[in-house]
Each structure stands twice: as C-alpha cells, then as structure tokens.
C-alpha positions as CSV (number, residue, x, y, z in Angstrom):
1,M,-31.4,41.1,175.1
2,G,-28.1,40.5,176.8
3,R,-25.2,38.8,175.1
4,G,-25.4,35.1,174.3
5,T,-28.2,32.6,174.6
6,P,-30.5,32.3,176.5
7,P,-31.5,35.8,177.6
8,Y,-30.2,37.2,180.8
9,P,-32.2,36.3,183.9
10,H,-33.3,39.9,184.5
11,E,-35.2,40.0,181.2
12,G,-38.3,38.3,182.6
13,L,-38.5,34.6,181.7
14,G,-41.6,32.9,182.9
15,S,-41.5,29.2,182.2
16,L,-41.7,27.0,185.4
17,R,-40.6,23.5,186.0
18,S,-40.0,21.3,189.0
19,P,-36.3,20.8,190.0
20,N,-34.4,17.5,190.0
21,P,-35.3,15.6,193.2
22,S,-31.7,15.0,194.4
23,H,-30.7,17.2,197.4
24,E,-27.2,17.7,196.0
25,L,-26.0,16.7,192.5
26,L,-22.4,16.4,191.6
27,F,-21.6,16.0,187.9
28,N,-17.8,16.5,188.0
29,R,-17.6,17.2,184.3
30,K,-13.8,17.5,184.1
31,K,-10.7,16.7,186.2
32,V,-8.4,19.7,186.5
33,D,-4.7,19.7,187.6
34,K,-4.7,23.5,188.0
35,K,-5.3,25.1,191.4
36,M,-9.1,25.5,191.7
37,V,-10.2,28.8,193.2
38,K,-13.8,28.8,194.5
39,I,-15.4,32.2,194.1
40,G,-18.6,33.0,195.9
41,V,-20.9,35.8,194.7
42,T,-23.4,38.0,196.5
43,G,-25.3,40.9,195.1
44,H,-28.6,42.6,194.6
45,R,-31.7,41.5,192.6
46,P,-32.6,43.5,189.6
47,E,-34.8,46.1,191.3
48,R,-32.2,47.2,193.8
49,L,-29.3,46.7,191.4
50,S,-30.9,49.1,188.9
51,K,-30.9,51.8,191.5
52,M,-27.2,51.3,192.1
53,T,-25.7,51.0,188.6
54,K,-26.3,49.7,185.1
55,I,-26.3,45.9,184.6
56,N,-23.7,46.1,181.9
57,K,-21.2,47.8,184.3
58,V,-21.6,44.8,186.7
59,T,-21.2,42.4,183.8
60,D,-18.0,44.2,182.7
61,W,-16.6,44.1,186.2
62,L,-17.4,40.4,186.6
63,D,-15.7,39.8,183.3
64,L,-12.5,41.6,184.5
65,Q,-12.5,39.5,187.7
66,F,-12.9,36.2,185.8
67,Y,-10.3,37.2,183.3
68,E,-7.7,37.2,186.1
69,Y,-8.2,33.5,186.5
70,V,-8.6,32.7,182.8
71,D,-5.4,34.6,182.0
72,N,-3.4,32.7,184.7
73,P,-2.3,29.2,183.4
74,D,-2.0,27.9,187.0
75,Y,-5.6,28.6,188.1
76,D,-9.1,27.6,187.2
77,F,-12.3,28.7,188.9
78,I,-15.6,27.6,190.2
79,L,-18.3,30.2,190.8
80,I,-20.7,29.5,193.7
81,N,-23.9,31.4,193.4
82,G,-27.3,31.5,195.1
83,M,-29.3,31.4,191.9
84,A,-31.3,34.5,192.6
85,Q,-32.3,36.7,189.7
86,G,-29.9,39.6,189.3
87,V,-26.2,39.4,190.3
88,D,-26.1,35.7,191.1
89,Q,-27.5,34.5,187.7
90,I,-25.6,37.2,185.7
91,A,-22.3,36.1,187.4
92,A,-23.1,32.4,186.7
93,H,-23.7,33.1,183.0
94,E,-20.5,35.2,182.7
95,A,-18.5,32.6,184.5
96,L,-19.6,30.0,181.9
97,L,-18.6,32.4,179.1
98,F,-15.1,32.5,180.6
99,G,-14.9,28.7,180.8
100,G,-15.4,28.6,184.5
101,R,-17.5,26.0,186.3
102,I,-20.5,26.8,188.4
103,W,-22.1,25.5,191.6
104,N,-25.8,26.5,192.0
105,Y,-27.0,26.7,195.6
106,Y,-30.7,27.2,196.2
107,P,-32.2,28.1,199.6
108,Y,-35.0,25.5,199.2
109,R,-36.5,23.3,196.6
110,R,-38.8,25.5,194.5
111,K,-40.2,25.7,191.0
112,L,-37.6,26.8,188.6
113,H,-37.6,29.5,185.8
114,E,-36.3,28.8,182.3
115,F,-32.9,30.4,183.1
116,D,-32.5,28.2,186.2
117,D,-33.0,25.2,184.0
118,Y,-30.3,26.5,181.6
119,L,-27.8,27.2,184.3
120,N,-28.5,23.8,186.0
121,T,-27.7,22.0,182.8
122,K,-24.2,23.7,183.0
123,A,-23.6,23.2,186.7
124,D,-21.2,20.8,188.3
125,K,-23.1,21.0,191.5
126,I,-26.7,21.8,192.5
127,R,-27.5,22.1,196.2
128,Y,-30.8,22.7,197.9
129,E,-30.3,24.0,201.5
130,Y,-33.8,22.8,202.6
131,E,-36.5,20.7,201.0
132,K,-39.2,23.3,201.8
133,Y,-39.2,27.0,202.7
134,V,-38.2,27.9,206.2
135,P,-37.5,31.4,207.5
136,Q,-33.7,31.0,207.8
137,C,-33.3,29.3,204.4
138,Y,-31.8,32.3,202.6
139,I,-29.4,33.2,205.4
140,D,-28.3,29.5,205.7
141,R,-27.8,29.3,201.9
142,D,-25.7,32.5,201.9
143,R,-23.6,31.3,204.8
144,R,-22.9,28.0,203.0
145,I,-21.7,30.0,199.9
146,V,-19.3,31.9,202.1
147,D,-18.2,28.8,203.9
148,D,-17.5,27.0,200.7
149,C,-15.7,29.7,198.8
150,D,-12.1,31.0,198.9
151,I,-13.0,34.6,198.0
152,L,-16.3,36.5,197.8
153,F,-17.2,38.9,195.0
154,A,-19.8,41.4,196.3
155,V,-22.0,43.8,194.4
156,W,-23.3,45.9,197.2
157,D,-24.8,49.4,197.4
158,G,-23.6,50.1,200.9
159,I,-27.0,49.9,202.6
160,K,-26.7,47.7,205.7
161,S,-29.9,45.7,205.3
162,G,-30.9,42.6,203.2
163,G,-29.3,39.4,202.2
164,T,-26.2,40.9,200.5
165,W,-25.3,42.8,203.6
166,Q,-25.9,39.7,205.8
167,T,-23.6,37.7,203.5
168,I,-20.9,40.4,203.6
169,K,-21.1,40.7,207.4
170,Y,-20.7,36.9,207.8
171,A,-17.8,36.8,205.4
172,R,-16.1,39.5,207.4
173,E,-16.8,37.7,210.6
174,I,-15.0,34.5,209.4
175,G,-12.2,36.4,207.6
176,R,-13.2,35.6,204.0
177,P,-11.5,37.9,201.5
178,I,-14.0,40.2,199.7
179,V,-13.7,42.0,196.4
180,Y,-16.2,44.7,196.0
181,F,-17.7,46.0,192.8
182,G,-16.6,49.7,192.6
183,G,-14.7,49.4,195.8
184,N,-16.1,49.0,199.4
185,P,-19.0,51.6,199.6
186,E,-18.1,52.1,203.3
187,E,-14.7,53.5,202.3
188,K,-16.1,56.2,200.0
189,I,-16.6,59.8,201.1
C-alpha cells in the first residue's frame, strides 16, 4: 500500500458509485490572500507509467514540485487533474498531503471508483466536460486543464502518441510553461 489513507489509485480499487448530478461543483472551502498558482498535471496511466519509471519516483518528484509552493509564504496552489488512474490521481493525493487544493476534471459523467469518491470529497471544484461519452471528450477535458492552469506538470515517456502527448502539444501551442518529470525526454541523447 502507498502512504496515507485510502490506498493509492493504482492499487486496484473496485467499488463503483454514480457521481453527483451537478455539471460543475464549486465548494470554495477557504478564502486565501496568497497568490494562487493553478497547476495542471498530465501523465500516463499505471500500465505505461510502470514501463517508464517506478511510481515512488514520480511521487517524490511531485512532492518536490509542491514543496516549492508550500515553502513560499506568498503562494498557495491548486492542482487541476483529469482524474485518470495513474499520474492524475497520484498527483491529486500528493497535492492534498501538501495542503494544496484540487480541481477534478472528468471527460464525461461516468461511474466512479472508490478513490474518485475520496478525492471528490476533498475537491474545491468538480467538472464534467460532457454528460455522456463522445469521441473528443478526453481531448477536450485535457485542453480545458491546460487552458485553466498557469503551469503544467508533465510525466511523459517521450513517445509522441496518446493523451499525455496531445496535452503537451497543446500546452506548447498556446505557450503554457511545462515542467517535465526527469526533464524533457526530447532533449535527452
């Protein structure tokens, strides 16, 4: 098991439940006078991530990134994630451990896993891009994450295919700053 409770999302939770019927929920738990930095996250699901690195290395890297904001008294942060198993949910969990706030963006309204329920109880914002599945729902959700964030954290293996690559490509197109886990894979020899 990972650190903390409940278990990390990649550890195979199976309980399903229907989501809250509201398209976008804002809880606004606390008012903050600090500069709020909105961090988007993109990365691979457990299967592809495990071919790239060990989960604990990603967790340690995320912790270091979040610490930059926790250690600075002028800043606070919100993590915007796509609620996919793997990097998204690990990042959301770690952000909460560091006192950050989370916004959970779903591509469409679907049945939720136990860990979704847990993260949704902690979220300041829950957004469903579509009511039902449509072919472009994942791309549209990922673009909204990029549009809504100030900076994007990317855990990417360097392969130019899939949702993580599409998200990075869009962030580059609109000039969104990107921080890569392990550095930009394209710059490595």
